[in-house]
C-alpha positions as CSV (number, residue, x, y, z in Angstrom):
1,M,-45.5,-13.0,21.3
2,E,-42.8,-13.3,24.0
3,P,-39.3,-12.1,23.1
4,G,-37.0,-14.6,21.7
5,H,-39.8,-17.0,20.7
6,W,-40.3,-17.7,17.0
7,P,-43.3,-19.7,15.9
8,S,-42.4,-22.5,13.5
9,E,-44.2,-20.8,10.5
10,H,-42.0,-17.8,11.1
11,S,-38.8,-20.0,11.2
12,D,-40.0,-21.8,8.1
13,A,-40.4,-18.5,6.3
14,L,-37.0,-17.4,7.4
15,R,-35.4,-20.6,5.9
16,D,-37.4,-20.1,2.6
17,Y,-36.2,-16.5,2.3
18,F,-32.7,-17.4,3.3
19,H,-32.4,-20.0,0.7
20,K,-33.7,-17.5,-1.9
21,G,-30.6,-15.4,-1.1
22,M,-32.3,-12.5,0.6
23,S,-30.5,-10.3,3.1
24,Y,-31.3,-10.5,6.8
25,A,-32.8,-7.0,6.7
26,E,-35.0,-8.0,3.6
27,I,-36.0,-11.2,5.4
28,G,-37.1,-9.3,8.5
29,R,-39.1,-6.9,6.4
30,Q,-40.9,-9.7,4.4
31,I,-41.5,-11.7,7.6
32,N,-42.9,-8.6,9.4
33,A,-45.3,-7.7,6.5
34,R,-46.4,-11.3,6.1
35,F,-47.1,-12.1,9.8
36,G,-47.6,-8.6,11.4
37,T,-44.4,-9.0,13.6
38,A,-41.6,-6.5,14.4
39,Y,-38.5,-8.5,14.0
40,T,-35.3,-6.5,13.5
41,R,-32.4,-7.4,11.2
42,S,-30.4,-8.6,14.3
43,A,-33.2,-10.8,15.6
44,V,-33.4,-12.4,12.1
45,A,-29.6,-12.9,11.9
46,G,-29.7,-14.4,15.4
47,R,-32.5,-16.8,14.7
48,A,-30.8,-17.8,11.3
49,K,-27.6,-18.6,13.3
50,R,-29.5,-20.7,15.8
51,L,-31.2,-22.6,13.0
52,G,-27.8,-23.3,11.5
53,L,-28.2,-21.2,8.5
54,I,-24.8,-19.8,7.8
55,V,-23.9,-17.3,5.1
56,P,-21.0,-18.6,3.0
57,Q,-17.8,-16.5,3.8
58,W,-17.3,-15.8,0.1
59,M,-20.6,-13.8,0.2
60,T,-19.5,-11.6,3.1
61,S,-15.8,-11.0,2.3
62,P,-15.6,-7.7,0.5
63,A,-13.4,-7.3,-2.6
64,L,-10.2,-5.4,-1.5
65,A,-8.5,-5.8,-4.8
66,P,-9.6,-6.9,-8.3
67,P,-8.8,-10.6,-8.9
68,L,-5.6,-11.3,-10.8
69,P,-5.6,-12.9,-14.3
70,G,-6.3,-16.7,-13.9
71,E,-7.6,-16.2,-10.5
72,P,-11.3,-17.0,-9.8
73,S,-13.6,-14.0,-9.2
74,L,-14.7,-13.1,-5.7
75,L,-18.3,-14.4,-6.3
76,S,-17.0,-17.9,-7.2
77,P,-18.5,-20.4,-4.6
78,R,-15.1,-22.1,-4.7
79,R,-13.4,-19.1,-3.1
80,V,-13.5,-19.3,0.6
81,G,-12.2,-15.8,1.3
82,W,-8.7,-14.7,2.4
83,P,-8.0,-16.3,5.9
84,S,-5.0,-13.8,6.5
85,L,-6.8,-10.6,5.9
86,N,-7.3,-9.8,9.6
87,L,-4.0,-11.0,10.8
88,P,-1.3,-8.5,11.7
89,P,2.0,-8.5,9.7
90,K,4.6,-11.2,10.7
91,S,6.8,-8.3,12.0
92,A,4.2,-7.5,14.5
93,M,4.3,-11.1,15.8
94,K,7.9,-10.8,17.0
95,P,8.4,-10.4,20.7
96,A,9.0,-6.7,21.6
97,A,12.5,-5.5,22.5
98,R,12.9,-4.8,26.1
99,V,12.3,-1.2,27.0
100,K,15.3,0.5,28.6
101,L,13.9,2.4,31.6
102,R,14.9,6.0,32.2
103,C,16.8,6.7,35.5
104,V,18.6,9.4,37.3
105,G,21.9,9.2,38.9
106,I,20.7,9.4,42.6
107,Q,20.6,6.9,45.4
108,P,17.0,6.8,46.6
109,R,16.5,6.5,50.4
110,L,13.8,3.8,49.9
111,I,11.3,5.0,52.5
112,Q,8.1,3.4,53.1
113,L,4.8,5.3,52.6
114,V,4.1,5.6,56.3
115,E,7.5,7.2,57.1
116,L,7.3,9.8,54.3
117,E,7.5,13.4,55.5
118,P,5.6,16.2,53.7
119,D,8.6,17.5,52.0
120,D,10.0,14.1,50.8
121,C,10.1,13.0,47.1
122,R,7.3,10.6,46.4
123,Y,8.8,9.0,43.4
124,P,8.1,5.2,43.7
125,Y,10.5,2.3,43.6
126,G,9.7,-1.5,43.4
127,G,6.3,-3.1,43.3
128,D,7.0,-4.8,39.9
129,K,7.0,-8.3,41.3
130,D,4.3,-10.0,43.3
131,G,4.8,-9.3,46.9
132,E,7.6,-6.8,46.4
133,E,7.0,-3.7,48.5
134,I,6.9,-0.2,47.2
135,T,9.2,2.4,48.6
136,F,9.8,6.0,47.7
137,C,12.9,8.2,46.9
138,G,12.6,10.3,50.0
139,H,15.0,13.1,49.0
140,P,13.8,16.8,49.6
141,R,11.1,17.5,47.0
142,Q,11.1,20.6,44.7
143,P,8.8,23.4,45.6
144,G,5.5,22.9,43.8
145,S,6.2,19.3,42.8
146,S,5.8,15.9,44.5
147,Y,9.3,14.9,43.3
148,C,12.9,16.0,43.9
149,A,14.6,18.0,41.1
150,P,16.0,14.9,39.2
151,H,12.7,12.9,39.5
152,A,10.7,15.9,38.4
153,R,12.8,16.3,35.3
154,L,12.6,12.6,34.7
155,A,8.8,12.7,34.9
156,R,8.3,15.7,32.7
157,R,11.0,15.3,30.0
158,S,11.3,13.0,27.0
159,E,14.3,10.6,26.8
160,A,16.0,12.8,24.1
161,A,15.7,15.8,26.5
162,L,17.3,13.7,29.2
163,A,20.2,12.8,26.8
164,R,20.9,16.4,26.2
165,A,21.0,17.2,29.9
166,A,24.2,18.7,31.3
167,G,25.1,15.4,33.0
168,P,24.1,13.3,36.1
169,V,22.6,15.2,39.0
170,V,24.1,14.3,42.4
171,L,22.2,14.9,45.5
172,K,23.9,15.3,48.8
173,L,22.1,14.0,51.9
174,V,21.8,17.0,54.2
175,S,21.0,15.1,57.4
176,A,20.8,11.3,58.2
177,A,17.4,10.0,59.0
């Protein structure tokens, strides 16, 4: 038998077992025993879906809490399930507040990548908008780091640690480029 091809007698058996309320796994076992096939539970579920056999939602929704007095039980065919179970809370649907970016009190030299020297800070600026070029800080970098001292602290400290810092760091340009 070629994969994906179900003879009509197998499909008819699937319909009969489905209407008897059997699970897909049990339907697969019954069809395999009856016809000598090797259908998996997933194959049975896929074929049932293609045949238009749909399990009512009230049968697949688990009970998260016992029903309240006067409320129909979960197994009632009138109950369709709770449509909002998988939705996030309304507070999560609000737009997020803009994040305040951390910065240091230095004026970057805004050097292009091809102009960077081996001892220049490689802290990037720009590139946030389409077509905006990316430039780099360019101040003398700290030994053992790719960044100058203020950018090295910025990259390695939390915002709370930055707030506790002794104040803004001012870099003096030693020589003009």
